[in-house]
GUDOLO-957150 format. One line per field, with one value per residue (C-alpha): x, y, z. Coordinates in steps of 0.1 Angstrom, whole numbers, plus 5000, padded with zeros to 4 digits. Layout:
N
px	[X,...]
py	[Y,...]
pz	[Z,...]
***
This chain:
155
px	[1367,1373,1397,1418,1422,1431,1456,1475,1472,1485,1513,1524,1529,1552,1573,1569,1576,1605,1644,1676,1686,1668,1685,1677,1675,1654,1629,1624,1630,1600,1584,1584,1563,1536,1529,1534,1511,1486,1482,1479,1446,1435,1440,1434,1461,1489,1523,1550,1582,1599,1633,1636,1621,1634,1607,1625,1596,1561,1541,1497,1480,1448,1419,1436,1444,1467,1441,1460,1490,1479,1462,1497,1512,1489,1493,1532,1527,1516,1538,1568,1553,1547,1566,1536,1516,1488,1459,1471,1475,1441,1429,1449,1425,1394,1401,1401,1370,1378,1393,1429,1405,1394,1420,1453,1459,1470,1455,1436,1447,1487,1479,1457,1454,1440,1453,1479,1510,1532,1562,1598,1610,1653,1656,1678,1677,1635,1616,1635,1611,1573,1560,1522,1489,1460,1429,1409,1387,1414,1419,1425,1451,1468,1458,1477,1509,1508,1504,1533,1556,1550,1565,1590,1606,1601,1618]
py	[4654,4689,4703,4720,4682,4667,4691,4685,4649,4656,4677,4652,4625,4649,4652,4616,4602,4610,4588,4595,4588,4586,4567,4547,4513,4530,4542,4503,4492,4511,4506,4467,4474,4495,4469,4438,4450,4462,4431,4415,4432,4435,4470,4491,4514,4532,4533,4560,4568,4595,4612,4650,4651,4611,4583,4556,4533,4528,4504,4503,4475,4460,4478,4518,4532,4560,4585,4572,4582,4623,4619,4612,4636,4661,4652,4650,4690,4698,4680,4695,4729,4731,4708,4689,4657,4668,4659,4683,4708,4704,4702,4737,4751,4741,4749,4786,4787,4774,4750,4748,4744,4778,4797,4781,4798,4773,4750,4719,4700,4703,4706,4684,4687,4650,4628,4604,4618,4623,4638,4617,4640,4633,4647,4675,4682,4686,4671,4653,4634,4622,4584,4585,4561,4568,4546,4546,4576,4601,4600,4555,4565,4590,4562,4535,4559,4573,4532,4518,4550,4533,4502,4511,4536,4511,4482]
pz	[6819,6806,6781,6808,6824,6792,6786,6825,6810,6770,6790,6814,6784,6771,6801,6809,6772,6766,6749,6759,6723,6691,6665,6629,6652,6680,6651,6636,6668,6676,6647,6648,6681,6675,6640,6663,6688,6659,6641,6679,6677,6645,6641,6610,6612,6597,6615,6604,6625,6617,6625,6610,6574,6569,6575,6589,6596,6576,6573,6564,6582,6559,6564,6555,6526,6508,6531,6557,6550,6539,6581,6591,6569,6581,6618,6617,6598,6632,6655,6636,6634,6676,6693,6705,6700,6672,6697,6720,6697,6687,6727,6733,6698,6718,6752,6736,6721,6685,6666,6643,6614,6618,6639,6631,6598,6583,6550,6564,6534,6549,6587,6610,6647,6649,6677,6665,6663,6690,6688,6694,6725,6735,6768,6771,6729,6726,6697,6671,6649,6652,6657,6649,6635,6615,6613,6646,6660,6671,6711,6700,6677,6709,6732,6714,6706,6741,6755,6728,6740,6781,6771,6749,6774,6800,6785]
***
């Protein structure tokens, strides 16, 4: 798959995976679903669900460390700034022949455009928060979040 094909796929995910509302109860239910799925698969991930600047759900499974918390924070800042998934933003920079680290002019200690954090999008409103994981290779982090959002929004 080319970077352009991947960008099309990532944009489609953001168009499809939107909430009609997102409150604390929604965040807790989404976080619990991610946690249950990660436990079932034995995934070493840290999970975060936020609305605005407030972390509404956080869990760290065995095999994770404080580094995973830092990765989620850095990826979440990218989503907050650009309004797209962290994987989408990194892919956009690569598609233009560059890299986020070299070309964004943002501090890499504060921002990371690696897969794993997805915007919480409310239809008709836009991005209101983030949902993410850290602990797997970036494409796997992203795929897990997307899979769980698809299941959650379908229920």
